[in-house]
C-alpha positions in Angstrom: 81.7 69.0 -108.7 82.9 70.0 -105.7 83.9 73.8 -105.8 87.1 74.8 -106.2 87.9 75.8 -103.0 87.1 72.6 -101.4 89.3 70.6 -104.6 92.1 72.9 -103.3 92.0 72.1 -99.7 92.1 68.2 -100.4 94.2 68.3 -102.9 96.8 70.3 -99.9 96.0 67.5 -98.1 96.9 64.8 -100.6 100.0 66.5 -100.7 100.9 66.4 -97.1 100.3 63.1 -96.6 101.9 61.9 -99.8 105.3 62.7 -99.9 108.1 60.7 -100.5 110.7 58.4 -97.6 113.5 56.3 -98.0 113.5 53.5 -95.3 110.6 52.4 -92.8 109.2 55.7 -91.5 109.0 54.7 -88.1 113.2 54.4 -87.6 113.5 57.2 -90.5 111.1 59.6 -87.9 113.5 58.5 -84.8 116.5 59.7 -87.4 114.9 62.7 -88.0 114.1 63.8 -84.0 117.7 62.9 -83.9 119.1 65.1 -86.7 116.8 67.8 -85.4 118.6 67.8 -81.7 122.0 67.6 -83.1 121.3 70.5 -85.5 120.2 72.7 -82.5 123.3 71.6 -80.0 125.2 72.8 -83.3 128.1 70.7 -82.3 128.7 66.5 -82.1 126.8 64.9 -80.0 128.2 62.5 -77.8 125.3 60.9 -76.0 121.8 59.9 -77.7 119.1 59.3 -75.4 115.8 58.2 -77.2 112.6 57.8 -75.6 109.2 56.0 -77.8 106.0 55.5 -77.4 105.3 51.6 -78.1 103.9 51.9 -81.1 107.1 53.5 -82.7 109.2 50.9 -81.0 107.1 47.9 -82.7 107.8 49.2 -86.1 111.3 50.0 -86.1 112.7 46.6 -84.0 113.0 44.2 -87.2 113.3 46.6 -90.2 116.4 47.0 -92.2 118.3 51.0 -92.2 118.9 51.7 -95.9 122.7 51.9 -96.6 123.7 50.3 -93.7 123.3 46.2 -94.1 121.8 46.5 -90.5 118.1 46.3 -88.6 116.7 48.2 -85.9 117.4 51.5 -84.4 120.5 51.9 -82.8 122.3 52.5 -85.9 119.2 55.1 -87.6 119.8 56.7 -84.3 124.0 57.3 -84.9 123.5 58.1 -88.5 120.6 60.9 -87.2 123.5 62.4 -85.1 126.2 61.8 -87.6 124.6 63.0 -91.6 120.9 63.1 -91.0 119.5 66.4 -92.2 116.3 67.4 -91.1 115.5 69.7 -94.2 115.2 66.3 -96.0 112.0 65.1 -93.9 111.3 61.2 -94.6 114.4 61.3 -96.4 116.7 62.4 -93.6 119.1 59.4 -94.2 119.7 60.4 -98.1 123.2 61.2 -97.6 124.0 58.2 -95.9 127.5 56.5 -96.4 129.8 53.7 -95.9 131.7 56.2 -93.5 129.2 57.6 -91.7 128.1 53.9 -91.1 131.2 53.2 -89.7 130.7 56.1 -87.6 127.7 54.8 -86.1 129.2 51.8 -85.5 131.7 52.9 -83.3 129.3 55.3 -81.4 127.1 52.3 -81.0 129.8 50.1 -79.5 131.0 53.1 -77.2 127.2 52.7 -75.4 126.7 56.4 -76.5 123.1 55.1 -77.5 119.9 54.7 -74.8 116.7 53.8 -76.2 113.4 53.6 -74.0 110.0 52.8 -73.8 107.5 55.8 -73.0 104.9 54.1 -71.7 102.9 57.5 -70.8 103.3 58.9 -74.2 100.8 61.4 -75.0 100.2 59.6 -78.5 100.4 56.6 -80.1 103.3 58.1 -82.6 105.7 59.7 -79.8 109.8 60.6 -79.9 112.1 62.4 -77.5 115.6 62.9 -78.6 118.0 64.2 -76.2 121.6 65.0 -77.3 124.8 65.9 -75.5 128.0 67.3 -76.3 131.3 66.0 -75.6 131.8 67.7 -71.9 128.3 67.0 -70.6 127.8 70.7 -70.6 125.1 71.4 -73.5 122.1 69.6 -74.2 119.4 69.8 -77.2 116.3 68.3 -77.3 113.8 67.6 -80.3 110.3 65.9 -79.7 108.1 64.5 -82.9 104.0 63.9 -82.1 101.0 62.9 -83.8 102.6 62.9 -87.1 105.9 61.2 -88.5 108.0 64.7 -89.1 105.8 67.1 -86.8 107.9 68.5 -84.3 106.1 70.0 -81.1 109.1 70.7 -78.8 112.4 72.0 -79.6 114.9 73.1 -76.9 118.9 74.0 -76.3 120.3 73.6 -72.5 116.6 74.4 -71.3 115.5 77.0 -73.4 112.2 76.6 -75.4 112.8 77.5 -78.8 109.3 75.3 -80.2 106.4 74.6 -78.0 103.1 73.1 -79.2 100.7 71.6 -76.8 99.6 68.2 -77.6 96.0 66.3 -77.4 96.3 63.2 -76.2 96.2 60.5 -79.4 94.5 62.7 -81.2 92.9 61.3 -84.4 92.1 64.9 -86.2 95.4 65.3 -88.0 93.3 66.1 -90.9 90.6 68.2 -89.1 90.7 71.4 -91.7 89.6 69.1 -94.3 85.9 66.6 -93.3 85.6 64.3 -96.0 83.2 61.1 -97.0 83.8 58.3 -99.0 81.1 60.5 -101.4 83.4 63.2 -101.1 86.8 61.3 -101.9 84.9 59.7 -105.1 83.9 63.1 -106.4 86.7 64.6 -105.9 89.0 61.8 -107.8 86.5 61.4 -110.8 85.1 64.6 -111.0 88.0 67.6 -110.5 89.7 68.6 -113.7 92.3 66.0 -115.0 95.3 68.8 -114.5 94.4 69.3 -110.9 94.7 65.8 -110.3 98.5 65.1 -112.3 101.0 65.1 -109.3 100.0 61.8 -108.0 101.7 60.3 -110.8 105.0 60.8 -108.8 103.5 57.9 -106.6 103.4 55.5 -109.4 107.1 56.5 -110.7 108.7 56.1 -107.4 107.1 53.3 -106.1 107.3 50.9 -109.5 110.9 51.8 -109.9 111.0 50.3 -106.2 108.9 47.0 -107.3 111.2 47.0 -109.9 114.2 47.3 -108.5 112.9 44.0 -106.3 112.2 42.1 -108.7 115.6 42.0 -110.5 118.4 39.6 -109.6 117.8 37.2 -106.3 115.3 39.8 -104.4 115.4 41.1 -101.1 113.8 39.9 -97.4 111.6 36.9 -98.1 111.4 37.4 -101.9 107.9 37.8 -101.8 107.9 38.9 -105.1 110.0 37.3 -106.6 109.0 34.0 -105.3 105.2 35.0 -107.2 107.1 36.4 -110.0 109.1 32.9 -111.0 108.3 30.1 -109.0 104.8 30.6 -108.1 104.0 31.0 -112.3 102.9 27.2 -112.0 100.4 28.1 -109.5 99.3 32.2 -110.3 100.3 31.9 -113.7 101.2 35.1 -115.9 97.7 37.4 -115.5 97.0 40.3 -114.2 96.4 39.0 -110.6 100.3 37.5 -110.4 101.4 40.9 -111.7 99.9 43.1 -109.0 100.7 40.8 -106.3 104.7 40.7 -107.3 105.1 43.9 -107.9 103.5 45.2 -104.5 105.1 42.4 -102.5 108.2 42.8 -104.4 108.5 46.4 -103.8 107.8 45.8 -99.9 111.0 43.3 -100.4 113.2 45.4 -100.9 112.3 49.0 -98.6 111.6 46.4 -95.8 115.1 45.1 -96.7 117.1 48.3 -96.1 117.3 48.8 -99.8 118.5 52.5 -100.3 115.0 53.1 -102.6 112.3 56.5 -102.3 108.8 55.0 -102.2 105.9 57.7 -102.2 104.3 56.9 -98.4 101.0 57.5 -97.7 100.2 59.0 -94.3 103.9 58.3 -92.7 103.9 54.7 -94.4 105.7 53.8 -97.0 104.3 50.4 -97.0 100.8 52.0 -97.2 102.2 54.2 -100.1 103.2 50.9 -102.1 99.6 48.7 -101.2 97.9 51.9 -102.3 99.9 52.8 -105.8 101.6 49.0 -107.3 97.7 47.3 -107.6 96.4 49.8 -108.8 98.9 51.4 -112.0 99.7 47.3 -112.9 96.1 46.9 -113.3 95.3 50.1 -115.1 98.7 48.7 -117.9 97.1 45.3 -117.8 93.7 46.3 -119.1 95.5 49.4 -121.2 93.9 52.0 -119.4 93.9 55.6 -120.3 96.5 58.1 -118.7 93.3 59.6 -117.6 91.7 56.9 -115.8 95.3 55.7 -114.2 95.6 58.9 -112.7 91.9 58.9 -110.9 92.0 55.8 -109.8 95.3 56.8 -108.0 93.8 59.8 -106.4 90.8 57.6 -105.3 92.8 55.1 -103.6 95.1 57.6 -102.0 92.6 59.9 -100.7 90.3 56.6 -99.7 93.5 55.6 -97.5 93.9 59.7 -96.2 89.7 59.4 -95.3 90.1 56.3 -93.2 93.5 57.3 -91.7 91.0 60.4 -90.3 89.3 58.2 -87.9 91.8 55.9 -86.8 95.6 57.6 -86.2 98.6 57.4 -87.7 99.4 54.4 -86.1 97.5 51.6 -84.5 97.3 47.8 -83.5 95.5 47.6 -87.1 97.9 46.4 -89.8 98.1 49.6 -92.0 97.5 47.5 -95.1 93.9 46.7 -94.2 93.4 50.9 -95.1 95.9 50.8 -98.1 94.4 47.6 -99.6 91.2 49.0 -98.9 91.8 52.2 -101.0 93.1 50.0 -103.8 90.2 48.0 -104.1 87.9 51.3 -104.4 90.0 52.4 -107.4 90.3 48.8 -108.8 86.4 48.8 -108.8 86.5 52.1 -110.8 89.0 51.1 -113.3 86.9 47.7 -113.6 83.8 50.4 -115.0 82.2 50.5 -111.8 80.5 53.7 -110.3 79.8 55.1 -106.6 77.5 52.2 -105.5 80.5 49.6 -106.9 83.2 51.4 -105.1 80.9 51.7 -101.4 80.2 47.3 -102.1 84.1 47.1 -102.2 84.4 49.2 -99.3 82.3 47.1 -97.3 83.9 43.9 -98.7 87.3 44.5 -97.3 86.2 46.1 -94.2 84.2 42.2 -93.9 87.4 40.7 -94.9 90.9 42.0 -93.2 89.7 44.0 -90.0 91.5 42.2 -87.0 94.7 41.7 -89.1 97.5 42.7 -86.5 100.2 45.0 -86.9 103.2 43.6 -85.0 105.6 46.0 -86.3 107.5 46.4 -89.9 109.8 43.7 -90.9 110.1 41.9 -93.9 107.3 39.8 -93.4 105.1 42.8 -93.8 105.5 42.1 -97.6 103.3 38.6 -96.9 100.5 40.6 -95.3 100.5 43.1 -97.8 100.1 40.4 -100.3 96.9 39.2 -98.5 95.7 42.9 -98.6 96.1 42.9 -102.5 94.4 39.4 -102.8 91.5 40.4 -101.0 91.4 44.2 -102.6 90.9 42.2 -106.0 88.0 39.6 -104.8 86.4 42.7 -103.1 86.3 44.4 -106.2 85.4 41.8 -108.3 82.2 41.0 -106.2 81.2 44.9 -106.1 81.8 45.0 -110.0 78.9 41.6 -109.6 76.8 43.7 -107.5 77.7 41.1 -104.6 78.2 43.0 -101.2 78.4 42.2 -97.5 74.8 43.2 -95.9 74.4 45.4 -92.6 73.3 41.8 -90.7 77.1 40.2 -91.3 79.3 41.3 -89.0 80.5 45.2 -88.4 79.2 46.2 -91.9 76.3 49.1 -91.5 74.4 50.1 -94.4 76.0 53.5 -94.7 79.5 53.0 -95.5 80.7 55.7 -93.5 79.7 54.3 -90.6 81.3 51.1 -92.0 84.1 52.6 -91.8 83.9 54.4 -88.7 83.2 50.8 -86.9 86.2 49.2 -88.2 88.6 52.6 -87.2 86.9 52.4 -83.9 88.0 48.7 -83.4 91.6 49.6 -84.6 91.7 52.7 -82.5 90.5 51.8 -79.3 89.7 48.3 -78.5 92.9 46.9 -79.8 94.8 48.5 -77.9 95.3 45.9 -75.7 96.1 43.6 -78.6 98.9 46.3 -78.9 100.8 46.4 -75.2 100.5 42.5 -75.9 102.1 42.6 -78.9 104.7 44.9 -77.5 105.0 42.7 -74.6 106.0 39.7 -76.8 108.2 41.2 -79.3 110.5 42.9 -76.1 110.8 39.3 -74.6 
C-alpha cells in the first residue's frame, strides 16, 4: 500500500481537480475573470475588454450559457460583470436570473463588450479581463492563466494587487504529485475505502445531469435521447446502450446551456461526465458493490488527471480521449481485471482514439463522447481477453507510461498547427 503521506497528497490533488461546474468551463472561466475584475473595480462596469488565447476562444464560441438560452462569449462576459461572484469558482454564474439576462443583453446591444484573440498568450489557457467604470477614469484587470480558476494578475487603476510569473505553456500543474499509472492503480485499489468516499459526489451530480437530459424531448442534438429511444432497435436494452445514452445525454444538457451542475475533471465538465457515467452505469448494471464503484471512480478520475499532467489542460486533442481512457481502465477493474489488464486497456485506447481533434465546445461534443465511451468498452473487453495492441503497432510502447507520454506529446506539441487551423476555420 502507498504510504499515508502519498495517499493524502493524491487525495488533495483529486479534490483540487474534481470540482463542480455549471456550464462549459471555458466561457465560465471567462465570466470568472470578468467577475473578479468587476469586484476589484468596486462599481458597475460600463465597458469590458477581454483578450483570450486561441484555445479559450475555440471552446467558447458555440456552447450554450446556462440560464440564458443564448450561445457564446458576450452574454457570459456580461453576466460575469452583472451577477458573477468569483467566490463561486466554476459556478460563478449560479445567480443568473431573467433580470440579469435582460441587463446582459442591453450591455451587448450598447457595444460595451469587446473580445479579442491574444495570439502571443503565454499559455493555451489564458484570459485577460479589463473593466472600466462609466467615466472611464477607473479600471480593473484580472488575468487567469494555466488553470480555469488560477488568477495570476489582479490590478486596479494600475496598482498591482496580485502578480505571479507565468511559465509559457507549462504542463506541470500537478508537479507536487508525481504519478505513474501503477501509482494511480495502487491508490484506487489499495487505499482505505473511507479515504475515497468523497468521489461519490461525482456520481450524484453527473447522474442527475444525465437523468435530466433523458426526460422529455432532450437537449442539443438529443444524442442520448435518440440512443435511449429510437436507437433501441439497433442498440437494444443493454448495458452498453445505457452507458452511451447516459453519458451522451449529460453532455447534451450541458452543451445546450441547461443550468445543471456537473462534476468536472481537470477543468472540464465534459471530461468529468465521460469519466464518471460509463463507470457508474456499468457498475449498476452488474450489481457492483459500493466499494467496487467507489474504487472504480477513483481509478477513472485519477487516470485522467495523470494523463493531463503531461498533456496540459487544453490542447488540439479532444478531451474525450483522455476521459474515456480513464473510464476504460475503470471498466477493466469492474470486469475483474488486474493492473496488467488495466495497462492493456490504456494501450488499446491510445491505439484507437489518438488524433481526435478538439474543434471547440458545442452540442456535437456528445457525438465525440459517445465514440469515446464505445471505444472504452471495446478496449476493456479486449484487455479482459488478454488482447493488447503491441509496441510494433503505431505509437504504443511496451511501457504503458511511455505510451501515455507518446499520446500527450502528440496532443501537446505535434498538433499545435492543427489547433491554429481549427481556429482559423472556426473564425471565418
